[in-house]
N, C-alpha and C positions, 0 to 999 in steps of 0.2 A: 863371584864362587867361593862361597864361606867353606862349602865342604872339599875343595880343592881337586874333584874329580869331574871331567868333563870330556866332551864329545869335540874335536876340533876339525871343523870342513874348510877344507881349501877349494874356493869358489873358484878361484881362476883355473884351477886344474879341471874341475867340471867343466866348465866352459872349452877349456884347451881339448878335453877329451870329445865332448860333442862334436866339436869343430871337425875333430878329425874322422871320426867315426861317420859324419855326412860326408866328409868329403871322400871316404871308402865309398859309400853307398850314393855315391852321385849320380849314380843311372836312376835311382827310386826320386818320385815325386815327394812322398809323403813319409816325414821321419818322424813317428810316432813315438814321443818319450814317455815310458809307462813309469808314472810317477807315484804310484800307489804306496800303502804303509807308509807314509811320511818319508816319501823319497827314500825307502829302504832304509829308515829311521834316521838318515840325516839331517830331517826336518824340511818343510815346506819352501822354506826359503831359499834353497839351492835351486828352486824352479826359476827364478830369474836368471840364474847362470846359464842353466838349458836351454831357455828361450833365447838369452845371448848367442850361444852356440849353434842355434840355426834350428830346432825343433819347430816343428810348425804344425804339430798336433800333438795333444796329451791324452794321457789314458789312467783311469783309476781304476779302483777295485769298486766302491759303492758311490751312491748318490751323497753320503756324508761328505765322504772325501771329495768329490767334483764340489760341492758348494764352496769348501774351503779353498781349493785351487780357484775356484773362479772368481775370488775377491782378489788374487794376485794377476791374474792376466785375463786378456780377451781371445786367446785362443781358442778353437773348439776342443771339447773335452769329450772322451769316450768312456761311459760304464763300462766295464767288461762283465758284470754280473746282472742279473735281471732285478730290477726295483720294482717295489710294490706298487701295485695298481693306484694306489691312492693317491701317490707322487710323482706319476708322470708329469702333471700340468707343471709341477715346482720346476722340472726339468726343462720342459720346454720354453719357460718363462727366462731360464739361465741358459738358454743355448745349450744345454747339455745333450749328449748323444746317446740313445739307450741301444743295449745290445738284446737282439730277438735271438732264443736260444730253442725255440721249440715251438712248434705250432699251437699246442694248446696256452702256452704263454701269448702267442700274439693274439690268441682270442679273446684275453681276458681285458685287454687294453686297446683293440683295434679301433672303437671309436673315439679314439683322445688323437691329440694332433702331434706329433714329435717327429724326429730325426732319428735315424738308427742304422746299425750295422746288423746283418745277420752272421751268428757264429756258426760254422759246421765242425762237426765233431768229426775228425779224422781219425778215429781209431783211440785217443785219450779216454773216452768213455768217463767223462765229467760233466761239460757243458754243450750243447751245440746239436744242429738238425744232424742225422747220421745218414739218410736216405734220400733219393732222387723226389721220389712220388712227394713225401712231406716240404721239402723246399720248394717243389712247384707250385703247392697249395698255400705257402707261406708269401711268397711273391706274387701267386695271383690276389690274394687278400690287401696287401699294402698296395699295389698297384689301384686298387677300388676302394683307396681309403684315401685319408689326410696325411697320411705317413709317407715322410720322405725316405727310401732308402738312396744312403750314401754311400754304404761300403758293404764288405763281407770280407770273412775270414776265419783262419782256423790258427790251431795253436801247436806246432811241433814239440813234442814230449821228450824227445830222445835224439838230439841232434849228433849226438857221439857215434850213432847206428846208422850207417848209412842206406843198408836197407829197409829199418823202420822209416826213417825219413822219407825217401823216396817214393814207399808205399802209402806214405801219407798223403804226398803231393798227388799220387796218384788217384787216393780215395776222394781228396777236394775236386780232382778234375771231374768224377765219375758222380759224384753226387751233383755238381754244378752245370752237368752238361747240356740241362735245356736253357741253360742262361746265357745271353752274350755277355759275358764277362766285359768286355770294351765299354759298356755302357754304364755300367758302376762306377762312380766316381772313383773309389778308393778299393782295393783288392791288396790286403796287408796280409802277410803269412810268416815273414822271417821275422824270429826274436834274436835275442843278441849272437847265440851259438850260431842258429842257422845262417845269419847275415854271414858271418866271415869264413863259413866252411862251405858254403852251397852256392852254385850259380843264380844268378837273376832268372825266374822265368819271365816270359814275355807278356804273360797276363798280369803279372806282379807288380804294382807300381807303389806299394808301400812297404814299410817294416817296421816291426816296434822295438824299441831299444830300451833296455833295463840296467842290470846290473852292470853291464859293460860303459855303461857311462861314467861309472865310479872306479874304472881302469881295469876291470876286471876280463882281460883278455891278453895270451902271448902273442897273437899276430901283429895287432897294432900298436903302436908306441904310445900308449897312453900311460896316464900321472897317477899316483897314489891320490886319493880324494880326502881321506879321514884318518885320524889316529883318536885312539880312546887313552886319557891319560889321568893318570892319579899321584899325588903326590905322597912319599913317606911319612906316615901318620905319628909313628914310634918304632923304636928299636928296643927287641928284647934279647936279654943273654939268659942263653937256655943251656942248662948243664947236660952234660951224658945222661941218658938214661930220663930226660924228661920228657914231659908231653906237651902237644900244643895244641889246643883248641877243644872244640865239641868231638866228645867220645875217647879224645885221647888219640886221635886217628895218626898222629905224627910223633914218634921218639927219635930223638937226638941221639944220632951214633956217636957224637963227642961234643964239648963244649961249642955252642954255636949262638949266631947271631940270626934271629929271625925280626925281620921288618915287618910291619901292620901297614897296609893299604886301605884307604876308607872307599872300598868297592867289593859290590859283592852278589849273591844270586838275585837280589832285589833290583841288581842294575843290569842284569843279564850275562853275568859271570857264574852260570853254572857251575852246581859241585864237580861235574865231569872235567871243570878245567884243573883241575887237581893234576899235578905233573908236568904242565905244560909251563912255558917260559914266560917272564915277562923282560922289559930292557931299560936297564938303568945305566945310562953312561956309557950307553953302546955295550952293556955287556948282559947275556943271559943270566938270570935267575930264575929259579925254580919255585912255582907255587908248592906248598907242602899243608897237611892238614885238610882237616874239611874246612870248606869255603862258608862262611857266615853270611847272613842274609845283609850286611852291610860292610863288611870287611872281610881282609883275606890275608894268609901269612905267605911271607917270600923266604926262602933261605940264602941270606946274604952274606956279604964279608965287610971286612973293616972300610972299604972303600964307599961305601952307603953311607947317607948321612940323613938324617930328620929333614924332611923337606926337598930332597930329591926327586926329580922327576922320575916318573916310571910310566912306559908305553906298555899298557896293559894290551893293548891291539895297534900295533907300531904301523902297519903298513899292510897293502894286498897281501903280499907274501907271506906276512906273518898271520893274516886272516886264513889264509888256506891251510897252513900247517896248523892253526888251532882248530878248524873244521875237520882236518885228518885227525886229529887227536880227541876229539869228542866223538867223532864217527855220525858227521853230518857235512853239510855244505856252507859254502860261505855266504850264502843267500841269509842263512839261518843265524848265523854268529854276526851278521849284520843287523838283522832286525830284531836280535834280543837285546841288544843295546838298549836299556830303560828310560823311562821318559824322564825319571827325576837326573840323569845323567846331564847336563845342562850342556845346551848345543853352543859353541863358540865359533863365529865364523869370520874366515880370515882370507884375505885377497893374496 
């Protein structure tokens, strides 16, 4: 760690969280861990802890992600996006499950051999089949081909709204009314928020856990799983009236101490993070001035020294606080952590 800026990942805490989620969801048979986006930026080495915690199926966004994950585990892997017809054979050879999201897409790959889950669009209007007629035709083609229909699912897009969520369940039930869901091996609907806020439906036997694995849930007793750490690179004495950084965006109100951290927007700490806090020796210090590509400025006091550890992202609560400050969601704060920030794994 020459640069002294890194992402600490706490593997035992991830394993602990997954075990607790699965204990909570023990009425489900399939515990599908969504490990896309490099495990929400924590790195695919976290998969080992997720599997040890009890996940028995994995899901990713793309075939590229699936092939990387396949090197680490023999568990089944579902690709959530449609893949190009040219690569379906690669998926079959690597025991990677495909998503069928439309009749037109199925027609382009129906002569191939693979395992699939059907995606139902229950009003999110992103991917999926949104009417009974199309679904019936999809199932008919699958039954007449070498394709194995293993699962069917939808995605709840606003679990915080009971009415919208219940309407999505009703839409799923309406679209699938001509199918005996009990004969489909895996029916998975709940995502992280839906799992803990809604009762299990009798016809559903699988759930997908994503950000909840990393501790983001208030109802379960979960642990923090990561911190973004940097070390104070330099401290400048700035006189009253002097400016700091690009465009002179910050002006000292008095004689002040400014600490420089070797982390910036190329590492995922975007410029709208200015004004929020980092933690040094347990105390909050404000980011000031325009954040640079590789460095940022902290208004500090005499207690801060060169080499001190600064928690740029301390824990779950801090992540949520940052998300509010920059007007986004905690998912984006995590996924923004840049690839050049070294991942350090701790038990």
